[in-house]
N, C-alpha and C positions, 0 to 999 in steps of 0.2 A: 572228235576233241584230236584223233594225233593230227591232222594238219599241227594242227598249232602248237607242237609239242617240235615242230620238227624248226619254229621261225622264234633265232635267239631274236633277247627284244631289249638287255640290257649282258652287263655282267657285273659282278658284284665282289671285291677282291679274287680276280681270275676266274668267277666261279659262272658258267653262263648261264642263263635263268631265261628256261621258254617264256610266249607270252602263252603257251598250257597251262605253267607254271601259275603265273600272275594274277591269271584271273583266277585262282581257284583260291590265293592268298583272299586275292576279291572278293567272293565269293566264301569264304567263311568267315571274314569282317563281317559279311553283311553290305557288302560296300561295291557289290555287280551292277543292282539294279538303279541306282543311284546313277555311278559311273554312266551307264546305259543312257541311260536318259541324261548327262552332263551331254555325251556326244551326242545326240538325236539333234536337243537342244542347240549344241555347236554348228553342228552341219543344215539344220538348219536355216540362220541366224546369217550365219556369214553364203550359203550362197545366194538366200537373198539381198545380203550388201552387194555380192555379182551381178546378179538380173539386175535390179534399178538404175535410173541413168540419174535418180533428183535425190542424191543423200550427198550432192558435191561439197565438203569441206575447204574451207577458206587458212592457209597457210599460217594461215597470222591464227582461225580460233585452235589452233593446235601448236603453233609458240604459247600461245594464253595459258592450253591445258598448263602444256610442262615447266611454265617459271608458277603458274598456282601451283602443283605438284612439290615443289622441291619448296618452294614458302611453306606450306601446306607440311610438309615434312622438316626441317630446319635442311633444307638439300641444296640451301643458297651457296654454301662456299664451293667451288673447283674440283680443291680436293675430295672433299667429305664426298659431294656429288661420285666422282670418280671411281670413288674403294663400295662406295654403295650399288654402283653396274658389276662392280666385279664378287661383291659380297654373291647378287643376286644370279650374276650366269648368264648373265645379257651385256647386251653394246648399244651405245647412245640410241641407235638408227630402231635398231631392235623394239627400247619404252620409247621412241616415239612414232612407230608404227603401233602400238599398240592405241595412246592417244586419236589416231585417224578411224582404229576399226571402235572403239566406243564414242567416241565425235558422230561414227552413221549410226551406229546400235541404237544412240540417242535421237538422233533428225527420227530415224528407221520409225523407235515409238512412237512419238507425235501421229505419224501419219496413222497407223496400222491405230492407234487411237483414236483420230479425228472421227470419221465417220460417226464412232458411238457413246465420243465422251460424256456430253452435253445426256446424250438418253441417259448416261450409269452416275451425273451426277443430280438431275432429279427422284432418278428412285432409289443413293442415297439419301436425300438431304436433309429427311427430321433427322438421321440419323446422324451426321454433319453437321451441323446445325447447334448453337452451343447457349447456353443460361446460364447468367451468372446469379447463385441466391444466396440469399443472406436470411436465415428462419431459426424458430425458438418450436424445438421440442417439448410438448409443453410432458409434466406429469401424469395428468387425466384429461379426457375428452371437457368435464368442464372446464380448465384451468385453461387451454387453447379457446374455445369456444368466451368468455369470460375477455381474458386476453383483446381478443379478435374486435370485441365487441368495444374495449375500451381503444382501442387506434383506429373503430371508425368517429370512438367520440374529441377522446385524447387529438384528434390526429398527428402522430409519432411514434413512428414504430418502434426507432432510437430510444426511450423515452421511457415508454413499455416493458422493453428489451430489460433497459438497464433495474427497471421496478424489482422484477420479476429476477432474476438473474442476480443482482443483490444483496437480496433479504435476507434476511436470519435465518429463515430453513429453502434455497433457494428452489423453484416450483420448473422451473425451467434452462436448458444446457441452449449455447448460443449454438451456430453452425456458421460457416459464410465458406462456396463449394461450388465448379462451375461445373453443369450438367448439361452432355449430349438430352437432347431432344427426345430419343429415342430409348435415353431412359429414363425417364419418367415415367410413375404410374397416369394411363389413361387420364384419367379422370384431375389428377393433377396437372397434364399438357393443355387439354381441353381449356383450364380455368385458365395456365397461362395464356396462349391464347389471346386472348378478350383484353388482355391487360399488355404494360408499359412498364417501361423503367423508372420502381419508384414505385408501382404499384404496392397495395401487398393484395393476399392470395390468401385467402384457411378461414376456416378453419380444418382440416383436412384430416384426413388418417392415411397417413406411408406407412406402412411393414410393424399395422399393431400400435405404431405410438402413434401423435395428434401434432400436430404440425404447423405453423402459423407461416408463413412467407412470404418478405417481400422479394421482387424482382433487381439485380442491383444493375441488369442487360443481359440484353439480347442480342447476341452473337450470329449475326447468319453466315455459312458460312459462303463462301467465291472462289470461283473454280480458279485457283492461281495460285502461284509459290509452289509450296513445297505435298501441299491438296493434288493439284493437278497432275503432279507427277507422279505421283502416288495411287490417281486412280488413270493415269498411263500406264506406269508396271502390271496392276493389274488385270486390264486390257490383253494388251500385250499378251504377260502370262497365260490367257487364256487363249488367242491367235499359237501360241503356239503348244500351246494342246493342242486344240483343235488339228494342228499342224500337222504332230507326227502319228494322231489317228490315222493321217492318212498313206500311210510311208510301210512300203516293203520292208519287210529289214528282212537279216539273216547273221545268222552266230556261229559262224564255220561255212559248212552245207544244209543248214540247216535254218530254214525263213522262219521268221517267226513275227507269227497273225497280232497278236496279244503280248499282257503282262504275263497267263500262264505260263504263256509257249518261252520266254525268259527263264521261266521257273526251273523246267521240266531239264532246263540246258542245264542251268546252273546247279542239277542232281546228279545229271549226268558229268557232269563235272570234279565232281566228291566222288563222282565207285569206280577214276582213276586216280584217283590217290590210294 
């Protein structure tokens, strides 16, 4: 660790802070391990971007990204934008470079995720599909079964729901809510799978309460938009984690084979204080 003390990292009020001191600060604040991991992640991403030739970005894409950023952050006015750059300690060239990197990372994520994206979507589809339910929670099993018989005989969920909900002593409470299919109990999920929008399901016991359901809508998940981006991020993060596992990392002169080794180095930092 003594080598770190010889490296001046920055100066605050004419006091030079060594790399070793900064590492001690990070260790004591619990931020050293996350900081090291951030460095490893950035290293992997930047090295990968530099090594690939399929991440070309058009100038027009960068220009549009900058324009969108300025509009979304109320920076359209030139003077306001210039002051913002000064406050950030950067110039326009640096900001533009950030957008170039960001666009390349987005393209890299898509390419890395593509081979496994559909399989991950299929695997998680049960949790992603949505169903909108309008249902009555009855005061007892007998009431729930009575409600279901009335619906079958009279053919009107709304009419029966109002009758029981507006009675002098209401025997049901009404709820309208969307669920992912994975949230539902298996027997309810199975019953819904055999029905379609507008159909009634029940009476079914859910968490010790007897309910009668009407299916308002079934909304299958579609692999596009924000859902697609979320799954791409999930696969990309796993890819980065796999790459980190293959790295040989040294903190100073000591090789770090795993996280526990980094923790050992952290303890040594504290011992030097």
